[in-house]
GULO-310679 format. One record per residue (C-alpha): x, y, z. Coordinates in nm, 3 decimals. Each point is the difference from the previous one (the first is absolute). Example, Ala and Ser with C-alpha at 12.3 -4.5 7.8 and 13.67 -1.06 7.14 Angstrom:
BEGIN
c1:1.230 | c2:-0.450 | c3:0.780 $
c1:0.137 | c2:0.344 | c3:-0.066 $
END
This chain:
BEGIN
c1:3.321 | c2:19.662 | c3:2.800 $
c1:0.210 | c2:-0.119 | c3:-0.285 $
c1:0.307 | c2:-0.222 | c3:-0.018 $
c1:0.343 | c2:0.086 | c3:-0.137 $
c1:-0.062 | c2:-0.220 | c3:-0.301 $
c1:-0.267 | c2:0.226 | c3:-0.164 $
c1:0.037 | c2:0.342 | c3:0.169 $
c1:0.334 | c2:0.178 | c3:0.030 $
c1:0.097 | c2:0.361 | c3:0.075 $
c1:0.089 | c2:0.249 | c3:-0.266 $
c1:0.367 | c2:0.000 | c3:0.087 $
c1:0.024 | c2:-0.368 | c3:-0.081 $
c1:-0.237 | c2:-0.010 | c3:-0.297 $
c1:0.286 | c2:-0.039 | c3:-0.244 $
c1:0.189 | c2:-0.315 | c3:0.065 $
c1:0.281 | c2:0.112 | c3:-0.221 $
c1:0.072 | c2:0.292 | c3:0.231 $
c1:0.099 | c2:-0.242 | c3:0.278 $
c1:0.222 | c2:-0.219 | c3:-0.216 $
c1:0.374 | c2:0.047 | c3:0.050 $
c1:0.153 | c2:0.233 | c3:-0.251 $
c1:0.286 | c2:-0.172 | c3:-0.170 $
c1:0.321 | c2:0.201 | c3:0.013 $
c1:0.250 | c2:0.038 | c3:-0.276 $
c1:0.187 | c2:-0.315 | c3:-0.101 $
c1:0.324 | c2:-0.003 | c3:0.191 $
c1:0.327 | c2:-0.024 | c3:-0.184 $
c1:0.142 | c2:-0.348 | c3:0.039 $
c1:0.353 | c2:0.137 | c3:0.028 $
c1:-0.064 | c2:0.228 | c3:0.298 $
c1:-0.145 | c2:-0.093 | c3:0.340 $
c1:-0.330 | c2:0.169 | c3:0.059 $
c1:-0.129 | c2:-0.131 | c3:0.333 $
c1:0.168 | c2:0.034 | c3:0.340 $
c1:0.054 | c2:-0.377 | c3:0.013 $
c1:0.171 | c2:0.002 | c3:-0.338 $
c1:0.224 | c2:0.284 | c3:0.109 $
c1:0.098 | c2:-0.193 | c3:0.315 $
c1:0.067 | c2:-0.314 | c3:-0.204 $
c1:0.216 | c2:0.195 | c3:-0.241 $
c1:0.258 | c2:0.053 | c3:0.281 $
c1:0.076 | c2:-0.373 | c3:0.006 $
c1:0.011 | c2:-0.060 | c3:-0.376 $
c1:-0.204 | c2:0.026 | c3:-0.320 $
c1:-0.375 | c2:0.015 | c3:0.048 $
c1:-0.175 | c2:-0.285 | c3:-0.178 $
c1:-0.213 | c2:0.104 | c3:-0.292 $
c1:-0.362 | c2:0.051 | c3:0.095 $
c1:-0.247 | c2:-0.241 | c3:-0.150 $
c1:-0.234 | c2:0.171 | c3:-0.251 $
c1:-0.303 | c2:-0.196 | c3:0.118 $
c1:0.025 | c2:0.112 | c3:0.359 $
c1:-0.255 | c2:0.255 | c3:0.120 $
c1:0.128 | c2:0.337 | c3:0.098 $
c1:0.004 | c2:0.052 | c3:0.379 $
c1:-0.247 | c2:0.255 | c3:0.121 $
c1:-0.058 | c2:0.179 | c3:0.326 $
c1:-0.051 | c2:-0.221 | c3:0.315 $
c1:-0.367 | c2:-0.013 | c3:0.111 $
c1:-0.083 | c2:0.142 | c3:0.338 $
c1:-0.117 | c2:-0.228 | c3:0.282 $
c1:-0.339 | c2:0.167 | c3:0.010 $
c1:-0.072 | c2:-0.064 | c3:-0.363 $
c1:0.109 | c2:-0.365 | c3:-0.007 $
c1:-0.272 | c2:-0.251 | c3:0.094 $
c1:-0.018 | c2:-0.381 | c3:0.028 $
c1:-0.036 | c2:-0.175 | c3:-0.334 $
c1:-0.350 | c2:-0.122 | c3:-0.077 $
c1:-0.100 | c2:-0.326 | c3:-0.164 $
c1:-0.281 | c2:0.015 | c3:-0.258 $
c1:-0.296 | c2:0.248 | c3:0.005 $
c1:-0.028 | c2:0.225 | c3:0.307 $
c1:-0.332 | c2:-0.017 | c3:0.180 $
c1:-0.039 | c2:0.272 | c3:0.257 $
c1:-0.297 | c2:0.036 | c3:0.233 $
c1:-0.267 | c2:0.246 | c3:-0.105 $
c1:0.066 | c2:0.360 | c3:0.086 $
c1:0.376 | c2:-0.051 | c3:0.062 $
c1:0.214 | c2:0.262 | c3:-0.173 $
c1:0.338 | c2:-0.098 | c3:-0.130 $
c1:0.283 | c2:0.235 | c3:-0.076 $
c1:0.071 | c2:0.087 | c3:-0.355 $
c1:0.220 | c2:-0.287 | c3:-0.108 $
c1:0.100 | c2:-0.169 | c3:-0.321 $
c1:0.068 | c2:-0.367 | c3:-0.045 $
c1:0.303 | c2:-0.105 | c3:-0.204 $
c1:0.150 | c2:-0.342 | c3:-0.060 $
c1:0.304 | c2:-0.115 | c3:0.190 $
c1:0.324 | c2:0.045 | c3:-0.191 $
c1:0.162 | c2:-0.298 | c3:-0.164 $
c1:0.257 | c2:-0.181 | c3:0.217 $
c1:0.358 | c2:0.118 | c3:-0.043 $
c1:0.148 | c2:-0.352 | c3:0.034 $
c1:-0.091 | c2:-0.344 | c3:-0.104 $
c1:-0.237 | c2:-0.178 | c3:0.230 $
c1:0.108 | c2:-0.347 | c3:0.126 $
c1:-0.129 | c2:-0.294 | c3:-0.195 $
c1:-0.088 | c2:-0.350 | c3:0.086 $
c1:0.236 | c2:-0.213 | c3:-0.205 $
c1:-0.230 | c2:-0.301 | c3:0.022 $
c1:-0.350 | c2:0.139 | c3:-0.073 $
c1:0.091 | c2:0.311 | c3:-0.197 $
c1:-0.179 | c2:0.233 | c3:0.239 $
c1:0.121 | c2:0.227 | c3:0.272 $
c1:-0.079 | c2:-0.155 | c3:0.339 $
c1:-0.249 | c2:0.166 | c3:0.229 $
c1:0.157 | c2:0.255 | c3:0.233 $
c1:0.309 | c2:0.050 | c3:-0.217 $
c1:-0.076 | c2:0.345 | c3:-0.147 $
c1:-0.322 | c2:-0.093 | c3:-0.187 $
c1:-0.369 | c2:0.049 | c3:0.070 $
c1:-0.159 | c2:-0.261 | c3:0.218 $
c1:-0.287 | c2:-0.041 | c3:-0.248 $
c1:0.082 | c2:0.018 | c3:-0.370 $
c1:-0.364 | c2:0.094 | c3:-0.081 $
c1:0.007 | c2:0.317 | c3:0.213 $
c1:0.084 | c2:0.317 | c3:-0.189 $
c1:0.326 | c2:0.172 | c3:0.091 $
c1:-0.026 | c2:0.243 | c3:0.287 $
c1:-0.048 | c2:0.368 | c3:-0.067 $
c1:0.158 | c2:0.285 | c3:0.187 $
c1:-0.205 | c2:0.301 | c3:0.100 $
c1:0.215 | c2:0.309 | c3:-0.015 $
c1:-0.044 | c2:0.368 | c3:0.017 $
c1:-0.034 | c2:0.110 | c3:-0.362 $
c1:0.175 | c2:0.320 | c3:0.082 $
c1:0.347 | c2:-0.165 | c3:0.056 $
c1:0.180 | c2:-0.244 | c3:-0.227 $
c1:0.138 | c2:-0.333 | c3:0.131 $
c1:0.376 | c2:-0.042 | c3:0.024 $
c1:0.104 | c2:-0.348 | c3:-0.107 $
c1:0.328 | c2:-0.109 | c3:0.158 $
c1:0.204 | c2:-0.262 | c3:-0.177 $
c1:0.190 | c2:-0.243 | c3:0.226 $
c1:0.300 | c2:0.043 | c3:-0.222 $
c1:0.015 | c2:0.366 | c3:0.103 $
c1:0.110 | c2:-0.105 | c3:0.354 $
c1:0.366 | c2:0.042 | c3:0.086 $
c1:0.202 | c2:-0.192 | c3:0.265 $
c1:0.163 | c2:0.266 | c3:0.212 $
c1:0.364 | c2:-0.054 | c3:0.099 $
c1:0.080 | c2:-0.124 | c3:0.357 $
c1:0.039 | c2:0.271 | c3:0.258 $
c1:0.282 | c2:-0.195 | c3:0.172 $
c1:0.340 | c2:-0.072 | c3:-0.150 $
c1:0.196 | c2:-0.331 | c3:0.000 $
c1:0.222 | c2:0.110 | c3:0.289 $
c1:-0.295 | c2:0.049 | c3:0.227 $
c1:-0.151 | c2:-0.333 | c3:-0.101 $
c1:0.335 | c2:-0.171 | c3:0.056 $
c1:0.022 | c2:0.151 | c3:0.349 $
c1:-0.350 | c2:-0.118 | c3:0.084 $
c1:0.069 | c2:-0.354 | c3:-0.122 $
c1:0.333 | c2:-0.005 | c3:0.179 $
c1:-0.161 | c2:0.114 | c3:0.323 $
c1:-0.262 | c2:-0.273 | c3:-0.024 $
c1:0.269 | c2:-0.261 | c3:-0.067 $
c1:0.204 | c2:0.130 | c3:0.293 $
c1:-0.300 | c2:-0.031 | c3:0.229 $
c1:-0.050 | c2:-0.359 | c3:-0.116 $
c1:0.364 | c2:-0.095 | c3:0.048 $
c1:0.007 | c2:0.169 | c3:0.340 $
c1:-0.309 | c2:-0.191 | c3:0.109 $
c1:0.144 | c2:-0.334 | c3:-0.117 $
c1:0.336 | c2:0.078 | c3:0.163 $
c1:-0.176 | c2:0.082 | c3:0.324 $
c1:-0.187 | c2:-0.328 | c3:-0.003 $
c1:0.314 | c2:-0.201 | c3:-0.081 $
c1:0.212 | c2:0.166 | c3:0.269 $
c1:-0.275 | c2:-0.046 | c3:0.254 $
c1:-0.023 | c2:-0.369 | c3:-0.086 $
c1:0.378 | c2:-0.039 | c3:0.019 $
c1:0.012 | c2:0.172 | c3:0.338 $
c1:-0.266 | c2:-0.239 | c3:0.130 $
c1:0.205 | c2:-0.299 | c3:-0.118 $
c1:0.335 | c2:0.133 | c3:0.123 $
c1:-0.132 | c2:0.119 | c3:0.337 $
c1:-0.352 | c2:-0.130 | c3:0.074 $
c1:-0.221 | c2:0.240 | c3:0.190 $
c1:-0.024 | c2:-0.044 | c3:0.375 $
c1:0.243 | c2:-0.113 | c3:0.262 $
c1:0.186 | c2:-0.333 | c3:-0.007 $
c1:-0.200 | c2:-0.288 | c3:0.143 $
c1:0.085 | c2:-0.305 | c3:0.205 $
c1:0.344 | c2:-0.150 | c3:0.020 $
c1:0.083 | c2:-0.276 | c3:-0.245 $
c1:0.218 | c2:-0.302 | c3:0.075 $
c1:0.207 | c2:-0.025 | c3:-0.315 $
c1:0.264 | c2:-0.259 | c3:-0.090 $
c1:0.226 | c2:-0.003 | c3:-0.305 $
c1:0.117 | c2:-0.357 | c3:-0.066 $
c1:0.348 | c2:-0.074 | c3:-0.121 $
c1:0.025 | c2:0.031 | c3:-0.379 $
c1:-0.313 | c2:0.216 | c3:-0.039 $
c1:0.005 | c2:0.242 | c3:-0.295 $
c1:-0.109 | c2:0.365 | c3:0.002 $
c1:-0.319 | c2:-0.103 | c3:-0.180 $
c1:-0.075 | c2:-0.261 | c3:0.266 $
c1:0.044 | c2:0.261 | c3:0.272 $
c1:-0.223 | c2:0.250 | c3:-0.186 $
c1:-0.284 | c2:-0.248 | c3:-0.045 $
c1:0.017 | c2:-0.099 | c3:0.368 $
c1:-0.008 | c2:0.364 | c3:0.109 $
c1:-0.314 | c2:0.057 | c3:-0.210 $
c1:-0.163 | c2:-0.321 | c3:0.131 $
c1:0.061 | c2:0.114 | c3:0.358 $
c1:-0.152 | c2:0.345 | c3:-0.069 $
c1:0.326 | c2:0.190 | c3:0.051 $
c1:-0.003 | c2:0.170 | c3:-0.343 $
c1:-0.288 | c2:0.095 | c3:-0.228 $
c1:0.143 | c2:-0.081 | c3:-0.344 $
c1:0.264 | c2:-0.271 | c3:-0.058 $
c1:0.069 | c2:0.097 | c3:-0.362 $
c1:0.080 | c2:0.363 | c3:0.076 $
c1:0.197 | c2:-0.100 | c3:0.308 $
c1:0.217 | c2:-0.238 | c3:-0.204 $
c1:0.086 | c2:0.275 | c3:-0.252 $
c1:0.057 | c2:0.253 | c3:0.279 $
c1:0.224 | c2:-0.236 | c3:0.194 $
c1:0.214 | c2:-0.072 | c3:-0.307 $
c1:0.105 | c2:0.369 | c3:0.000 $
c1:0.035 | c2:0.041 | c3:0.377 $
c1:0.115 | c2:-0.335 | c3:0.136 $
c1:0.359 | c2:-0.041 | c3:0.119 $
c1:0.101 | c2:-0.365 | c3:-0.008 $
c1:-0.213 | c2:-0.304 | c3:0.057 $
c1:-0.253 | c2:-0.060 | c3:0.274 $
c1:0.141 | c2:-0.196 | c3:0.291 $
c1:-0.166 | c2:-0.321 | c3:0.104 $
c1:-0.148 | c2:-0.001 | c3:0.348 $
c1:-0.289 | c2:0.120 | c3:0.215 $
c1:-0.119 | c2:0.363 | c3:-0.014 $
c1:-0.202 | c2:0.164 | c3:0.276 $
c1:-0.004 | c2:0.361 | c3:-0.127 $
c1:-0.261 | c2:-0.046 | c3:-0.274 $
c1:-0.361 | c2:0.119 | c3:0.034 $
c1:-0.306 | c2:-0.006 | c3:-0.218 $
c1:-0.069 | c2:0.297 | c3:-0.230 $
c1:0.358 | c2:0.124 | c3:-0.020 $
c1:0.149 | c2:0.221 | c3:-0.268 $
c1:0.263 | c2:-0.135 | c3:-0.238 $
c1:0.274 | c2:0.196 | c3:0.172 $
c1:-0.100 | c2:-0.117 | c3:0.348 $
c1:-0.010 | c2:-0.363 | c3:-0.109 $
c1:0.343 | c2:0.019 | c3:-0.170 $
c1:0.149 | c2:0.180 | c3:0.301 $
c1:-0.115 | c2:-0.286 | c3:0.222 $
c1:0.131 | c2:-0.271 | c3:-0.232 $
c1:0.340 | c2:0.156 | c3:-0.061 $
c1:0.039 | c2:0.266 | c3:0.268 $
c1:-0.112 | c2:-0.188 | c3:0.308 $
c1:0.057 | c2:-0.347 | c3:-0.141 $
c1:-0.093 | c2:-0.340 | c3:0.140 $
c1:0.000 | c2:-0.092 | c3:0.366 $
c1:0.337 | c2:-0.156 | c3:0.086 $
c1:-0.051 | c2:-0.376 | c3:0.026 $
c1:0.073 | c2:-0.183 | c3:0.323 $
c1:0.276 | c2:-0.259 | c3:-0.026 $
c1:0.168 | c2:-0.255 | c3:0.216 $
c1:0.327 | c2:-0.169 | c3:-0.088 $
c1:0.111 | c2:-0.361 | c3:-0.018 $
c1:0.368 | c2:-0.094 | c3:-0.022 $
c1:0.111 | c2:-0.325 | c3:-0.167 $
c1:0.364 | c2:-0.082 | c3:0.091 $
c1:0.245 | c2:-0.132 | c3:-0.260 $
c1:0.072 | c2:-0.370 | c3:-0.019 $
c1:-0.345 | c2:-0.128 | c3:0.107 $
c1:-0.155 | c2:-0.301 | c3:-0.165 $
c1:-0.340 | c2:0.042 | c3:-0.168 $
c1:-0.183 | c2:-0.175 | c3:0.284 $
c1:0.170 | c2:0.230 | c3:0.250 $
c1:-0.103 | c2:0.307 | c3:-0.203 $
c1:-0.363 | c2:-0.115 | c3:0.015 $
c1:0.029 | c2:-0.038 | c3:0.376 $
c1:0.146 | c2:0.352 | c3:0.041 $
c1:-0.273 | c2:0.158 | c3:-0.212 $
c1:-0.269 | c2:-0.173 | c3:0.202 $
c1:0.167 | c2:0.087 | c3:0.331 $
c1:0.050 | c2:0.369 | c3:-0.089 $
c1:-0.353 | c2:0.036 | c3:-0.137 $
c1:-0.253 | c2:-0.264 | c3:0.110 $
c1:-0.232 | c2:0.130 | c3:-0.275 $
c1:0.238 | c2:-0.179 | c3:-0.237 $
c1:-0.151 | c2:-0.344 | c3:0.043 $
c1:0.260 | c2:-0.272 | c3:-0.044 $
c1:-0.233 | c2:-0.210 | c3:-0.215 $
c1:-0.063 | c2:0.294 | c3:-0.231 $
c1:0.372 | c2:0.073 | c3:-0.027 $
c1:0.083 | c2:-0.358 | c3:-0.098 $
c1:-0.292 | c2:-0.009 | c3:-0.245 $
c1:0.099 | c2:0.326 | c3:-0.172 $
c1:0.361 | c2:-0.117 | c3:-0.044 $
c1:-0.131 | c2:-0.193 | c3:-0.300 $
c1:-0.149 | c2:0.312 | c3:-0.160 $
c1:0.142 | c2:0.101 | c3:-0.336 $
c1:0.061 | c2:0.353 | c3:0.129 $
c1:0.251 | c2:-0.133 | c3:0.253 $
c1:0.286 | c2:-0.057 | c3:-0.243 $
c1:0.328 | c2:0.144 | c3:-0.123 $
c1:0.108 | c2:0.059 | c3:-0.355 $
c1:0.349 | c2:-0.153 | c3:0.033 $
c1:0.142 | c2:-0.235 | c3:-0.260 $
c1:-0.009 | c2:-0.368 | c3:0.097 $
c1:-0.274 | c2:0.041 | c3:0.260 $
c1:-0.202 | c2:-0.326 | c3:0.012 $
c1:-0.369 | c2:0.018 | c3:-0.084 $
c1:-0.100 | c2:-0.205 | c3:0.303 $
c1:0.134 | c2:-0.185 | c3:0.302 $
c1:0.295 | c2:-0.236 | c3:-0.044 $
c1:-0.084 | c2:-0.364 | c3:0.085 $
c1:0.156 | c2:-0.107 | c3:0.328 $
c1:0.045 | c2:0.357 | c3:0.123 $
c1:0.042 | c2:0.024 | c3:0.378 $
c1:-0.216 | c2:0.317 | c3:-0.003 $
c1:-0.305 | c2:-0.076 | c3:0.219 $
c1:-0.217 | c2:0.247 | c3:-0.194 $
c1:0.049 | c2:-0.195 | c3:-0.324 $
c1:-0.032 | c2:0.326 | c3:-0.195 $
c1:0.339 | c2:0.009 | c3:-0.171 $
c1:0.039 | c2:0.362 | c3:0.111 $
c1:0.292 | c2:-0.059 | c3:0.236 $
c1:0.247 | c2:0.290 | c3:-0.015 $
c1:-0.225 | c2:0.220 | c3:-0.220 $
c1:-0.136 | c2:0.231 | c3:0.273 $
c1:0.234 | c2:0.287 | c3:0.072 $
c1:0.078 | c2:0.062 | c3:0.369 $
c1:-0.057 | c2:0.363 | c3:0.099 $
c1:-0.221 | c2:0.227 | c3:0.208 $
c1:-0.342 | c2:0.053 | c3:-0.158 $
c1:-0.259 | c2:0.264 | c3:0.077 $
c1:-0.349 | c2:-0.146 | c3:0.019 $
c1:-0.301 | c2:0.223 | c3:-0.057 $
c1:-0.261 | c2:-0.055 | c3:0.268 $
c1:-0.260 | c2:-0.038 | c3:-0.272 $
c1:0.197 | c2:-0.298 | c3:-0.133 $
c1:0.092 | c2:-0.156 | c3:0.330 $
c1:-0.163 | c2:-0.326 | c3:-0.100 $
c1:0.104 | c2:0.001 | c3:-0.368 $
c1:0.249 | c2:-0.289 | c3:-0.005 $
c1:0.025 | c2:-0.006 | c3:-0.377 $
c1:0.110 | c2:0.363 | c3:-0.009 $
c1:0.290 | c2:-0.046 | c3:0.245 $
c1:0.124 | c2:-0.317 | c3:-0.171 $
c1:-0.018 | c2:0.164 | c3:-0.341 $
c1:0.193 | c2:0.304 | c3:0.129 $
c1:0.274 | c2:-0.222 | c3:0.144 $
c1:0.042 | c2:-0.194 | c3:-0.325 $
c1:0.001 | c2:0.319 | c3:-0.208 $
c1:0.263 | c2:0.149 | c3:0.233 $
c1:0.224 | c2:-0.305 | c3:-0.046 $
c1:-0.012 | c2:0.037 | c3:-0.377 $
c1:0.063 | c2:0.375 | c3:0.029 $
c1:0.297 | c2:-0.036 | c3:0.233 $
c1:0.161 | c2:-0.272 | c3:-0.213 $
c1:-0.044 | c2:0.210 | c3:-0.319 $
c1:0.148 | c2:0.306 | c3:0.169 $
c1:0.297 | c2:-0.202 | c3:0.117 $
c1:0.061 | c2:-0.131 | c3:-0.350 $
c1:-0.014 | c2:0.354 | c3:-0.135 $
c1:0.247 | c2:0.121 | c3:0.265 $
c1:0.237 | c2:-0.298 | c3:0.031 $
c1:-0.043 | c2:-0.180 | c3:-0.328 $
c1:0.065 | c2:-0.376 | c3:-0.017 $
c1:0.343 | c2:-0.140 | c3:0.075 $
c1:0.163 | c2:-0.188 | c3:-0.290 $
c1:-0.016 | c2:-0.323 | c3:0.199 $
c1:-0.380 | c2:0.018 | c3:-0.016 $
c1:0.009 | c2:0.008 | c3:-0.379 $
c1:0.270 | c2:-0.269 | c3:-0.004 $
c1:-0.211 | c2:-0.238 | c3:0.209 $
c1:-0.316 | c2:0.100 | c3:-0.192 $
c1:-0.194 | c2:0.067 | c3:0.316 $
c1:-0.352 | c2:0.141 | c3:-0.011 $
c1:-0.121 | c2:0.286 | c3:0.218 $
c1:-0.191 | c2:-0.251 | c3:0.212 $
c1:0.321 | c2:-0.197 | c3:0.060 $
c1:0.182 | c2:0.321 | c3:0.093 $
c1:-0.283 | c2:0.066 | c3:0.246 $
c1:0.060 | c2:-0.348 | c3:0.142 $
c1:0.369 | c2:0.083 | c3:0.050 $
c1:-0.107 | c2:0.323 | c3:0.173 $
c1:-0.214 | c2:-0.205 | c3:0.242 $
c1:0.305 | c2:-0.218 | c3:0.083 $
c1:0.209 | c2:0.308 | c3:0.065 $
c1:-0.278 | c2:0.147 | c3:0.215 $
c1:0.001 | c2:-0.309 | c3:0.223 $
c1:0.379 | c2:-0.022 | c3:0.033 $
c1:0.137 | c2:0.352 | c3:0.050 $
c1:0.012 | c2:0.179 | c3:0.334 $
c1:0.202 | c2:0.313 | c3:-0.084 $
c1:-0.011 | c2:0.210 | c3:-0.317 $
c1:0.371 | c2:-0.049 | c3:-0.073 $
c1:-0.060 | c2:-0.368 | c3:-0.068 $
c1:-0.283 | c2:0.047 | c3:-0.253 $
c1:0.210 | c2:0.018 | c3:-0.314 $
c1:0.243 | c2:-0.276 | c3:0.112 $
c1:-0.274 | c2:-0.251 | c3:0.084 $
c1:-0.152 | c2:0.079 | c3:-0.340 $
c1:0.337 | c2:-0.073 | c3:-0.166 $
c1:0.042 | c2:-0.333 | c3:0.183 $
c1:-0.341 | c2:-0.118 | c3:-0.133 $
c1:0.083 | c2:0.098 | c3:-0.358 $
c1:0.348 | c2:-0.158 | c3:0.020 $
c1:-0.145 | c2:-0.330 | c3:0.121 $
c1:-0.267 | c2:0.003 | c3:-0.274 $
c1:0.271 | c2:0.070 | c3:-0.256 $
c1:0.236 | c2:-0.264 | c3:0.142 $
c1:-0.261 | c2:-0.273 | c3:-0.017 $
c1:0.192 | c2:-0.232 | c3:0.235 $
c1:-0.162 | c2:0.120 | c3:0.319 $
c1:-0.349 | c2:0.018 | c3:0.135 $
c1:-0.081 | c2:0.334 | c3:0.151 $
c1:-0.004 | c2:-0.147 | c3:0.352 $
c1:-0.211 | c2:0.283 | c3:0.148 $
c1:-0.154 | c2:-0.093 | c3:0.333 $
c1:-0.300 | c2:0.230 | c3:-0.057 $
c1:-0.120 | c2:-0.218 | c3:-0.287 $
c1:-0.007 | c2:-0.303 | c3:0.227 $
c1:-0.204 | c2:0.197 | c3:0.255 $
c1:-0.250 | c2:0.098 | c3:-0.272 $
c1:-0.021 | c2:-0.353 | c3:-0.138 $
c1:-0.073 | c2:-0.133 | c3:0.350 $
c1:-0.223 | c2:0.298 | c3:0.088 $
c1:0.187 | c2:0.029 | c3:0.330 $
c1:0.208 | c2:0.260 | c3:0.178 $
c1:0.365 | c2:-0.055 | c3:-0.077 $
c1:0.073 | c2:-0.070 | c3:0.369 $
c1:-0.228 | c2:-0.305 | c3:-0.018 $
c1:0.166 | c2:-0.169 | c3:-0.300 $
c1:0.123 | c2:-0.356 | c3:0.035 $
c1:0.213 | c2:-0.231 | c3:-0.214 $
c1:-0.304 | c2:-0.134 | c3:-0.183 $
c1:-0.102 | c2:0.353 | c3:-0.097 $
c1:0.348 | c2:0.077 | c3:-0.131 $
c1:-0.001 | c2:-0.315 | c3:-0.214 $
c1:-0.349 | c2:0.051 | c3:-0.138 $
c1:-0.035 | c2:-0.062 | c3:-0.374 $
c1:-0.232 | c2:0.296 | c3:-0.042 $
c1:0.115 | c2:0.215 | c3:-0.294 $
c1:-0.024 | c2:0.297 | c3:0.236 $
c1:0.268 | c2:-0.153 | c3:0.231 $
c1:0.337 | c2:0.117 | c3:-0.135 $
c1:0.189 | c2:-0.172 | c3:0.286 $
c1:-0.064 | c2:-0.325 | c3:-0.184 $
c1:0.316 | c2:-0.055 | c3:-0.205 $
c1:-0.206 | c2:-0.135 | c3:-0.288 $
c1:-0.201 | c2:0.319 | c3:-0.040 $
c1:0.197 | c2:0.226 | c3:-0.229 $
c1:-0.127 | c2:0.337 | c3:-0.098 $
c1:-0.269 | c2:0.225 | c3:0.139 $
c1:-0.314 | c2:-0.106 | c3:0.183 $
c1:-0.311 | c2:0.010 | c3:-0.224 $
c1:-0.148 | c2:0.309 | c3:0.175 $
c1:0.110 | c2:0.277 | c3:0.234 $
c1:0.011 | c2:-0.106 | c3:0.364 $
c1:-0.098 | c2:0.339 | c3:0.151 $
c1:-0.093 | c2:0.358 | c3:-0.088 $
c1:0.323 | c2:0.186 | c3:-0.093 $
c1:0.040 | c2:0.367 | c3:0.073 $
c1:0.141 | c2:0.267 | c3:-0.229 $
c1:0.362 | c2:-0.038 | c3:0.121 $
c1:0.002 | c2:-0.374 | c3:-0.070 $
c1:-0.150 | c2:0.056 | c3:-0.346 $
c1:0.267 | c2:0.252 | c3:-0.093 $
c1:0.272 | c2:-0.231 | c3:0.133 $
c1:-0.137 | c2:-0.286 | c3:-0.213 $
c1:0.014 | c2:0.221 | c3:-0.310 $
c1:0.350 | c2:0.133 | c3:0.073 $
c1:0.221 | c2:-0.242 | c3:0.198 $
c1:0.336 | c2:0.114 | c3:0.132 $
c1:0.297 | c2:-0.128 | c3:-0.204 $
c1:0.191 | c2:-0.292 | c3:0.160 $
c1:0.098 | c2:-0.367 | c3:-0.022 $
c1:-0.162 | c2:-0.110 | c3:0.325 $
c1:-0.173 | c2:-0.336 | c3:0.021 $
c1:-0.061 | c2:-0.018 | c3:0.377 $
c1:-0.116 | c2:0.222 | c3:0.285 $
c1:-0.067 | c2:-0.055 | c3:0.370 $
c1:-0.093 | c2:0.227 | c3:0.288 $
c1:0.291 | c2:0.092 | c3:0.221 $
c1:-0.084 | c2:0.343 | c3:0.136 $
c1:-0.225 | c2:0.104 | c3:0.285 $
c1:-0.177 | c2:0.267 | c3:-0.209 $
c1:-0.097 | c2:-0.269 | c3:-0.254 $
c1:0.293 | c2:0.047 | c3:-0.232 $
c1:0.125 | c2:-0.297 | c3:-0.208 $
c1:0.337 | c2:-0.124 | c3:-0.103 $
c1:0.028 | c2:-0.075 | c3:-0.375 $
c1:0.236 | c2:-0.267 | c3:-0.135 $
c1:0.109 | c2:-0.126 | c3:-0.340 $
c1:0.129 | c2:-0.340 | c3:0.111 $
c1:-0.139 | c2:-0.273 | c3:0.219 $
c1:0.298 | c2:0.033 | c3:0.242 $
c1:-0.078 | c2:0.369 | c3:0.056 $
c1:-0.362 | c2:-0.091 | c3:0.052 $
c1:0.074 | c2:-0.270 | c3:0.260 $
c1:0.217 | c2:0.245 | c3:0.195 $
c1:-0.276 | c2:0.260 | c3:0.003 $
c1:-0.253 | c2:-0.267 | c3:0.094 $
c1:0.201 | c2:-0.093 | c3:0.307 $
c1:-0.010 | c2:0.364 | c3:0.110 $
c1:-0.378 | c2:0.001 | c3:-0.050 $
c1:-0.030 | c2:-0.312 | c3:0.220 $
c1:0.227 | c2:0.143 | c3:0.267 $
c1:-0.204 | c2:0.319 | c3:0.019 $
c1:-0.329 | c2:-0.186 | c3:0.004 $
c1:-0.135 | c2:0.124 | c3:-0.328 $
c1:-0.004 | c2:-0.341 | c3:-0.163 $
END
């Protein structure tokens, strides 16, 4: 048995017979290979390098064997096919280099051991090897056009947008109308002066709505008017935005329960306190008197004193005599014990009614002539309130007071001031009371002008009469009629005649 290194067949005895036969040198100006012809369709074919080997026929799979390293040692008696060993072709591109050490790193296109000889390729000597240059490869054009690619990208984008839109709308639906049925009822109260934001935050805190921010924006486009203060019993947990708004504005608050208290005109401040306490025992008398001193119980009329006047006959000592407007007031059952609220409302109503009367009636020239303040006009109104019995006498009594103030030679001589100064009913007055030196007693001939404060709570008619007295020269009046009418006189003789009639009829 011999090996292939020293015994070959006759067909392969001549190594030159198996070598590839070089073909004619191709013309550089014309493409010769199929690759060059294909490349020529896209532009000029680059000039072939002269040192490149000419491609030959591709070896068959049966004639190509694994490269061998070094001398081949085969076991004795083993026959090998007729093969020839040739060196591997030179690389067609530069091998990578190690910039630091000047050598190509292991595993980067070089031999693992520099001392080993290059591998050899065993080939069938009957067929030449075709060497394919990487530069002969051609990138084929895309099989799909730009329109198709655009449609594909657009479809993918559409799917993404649709998915995001679906998630967003699902989230919005869960916030607008939470899943499930409404839960337990919620006792909800909107206080007076609450803003829409306050209401929204309270709804969220009570579990009525799921998202206060979205509800606030949604309500701004759907709300009609402001939310009404009060108690609401139609709200439940886990409600939709529309259901909550329908309850707040459609159903509305539960109507409050009220009871009324009527304060007659002409009462003194102490008498008003007694009426409030009698009509509503929850208005404790001590609390009423205490809250009279509160800053909220005041009127914004010119000349109003900041505190009580020294020597005032008012038992409360508050200085608020005549500042609480007599009227019928509705009291919320929830505030049945709130004494400060009712007193504040009465004082605010007095200021409002006086301002409205000024706007409607104006101020008579005599008021400007005497340089009277609004508080002094209110004092005149309290005198009129205590003196008149029929509406026809309102303007005339008012004129008598202004004429006496303008004359300056007479005290007002009004019996009601003596009653107030003595803190007695007028039927109980005596000579000592009529001669009292109290500045509130205008029956004292030495007391000219108005009393320092009102003597009672004037009503709206008396206020308007004080602002607009009836024209006349009267200086006296006295009751002569059964219905309460008075006779008005300009001289003392006329007055004495009318006074005799009053005595005869039992009115004086």
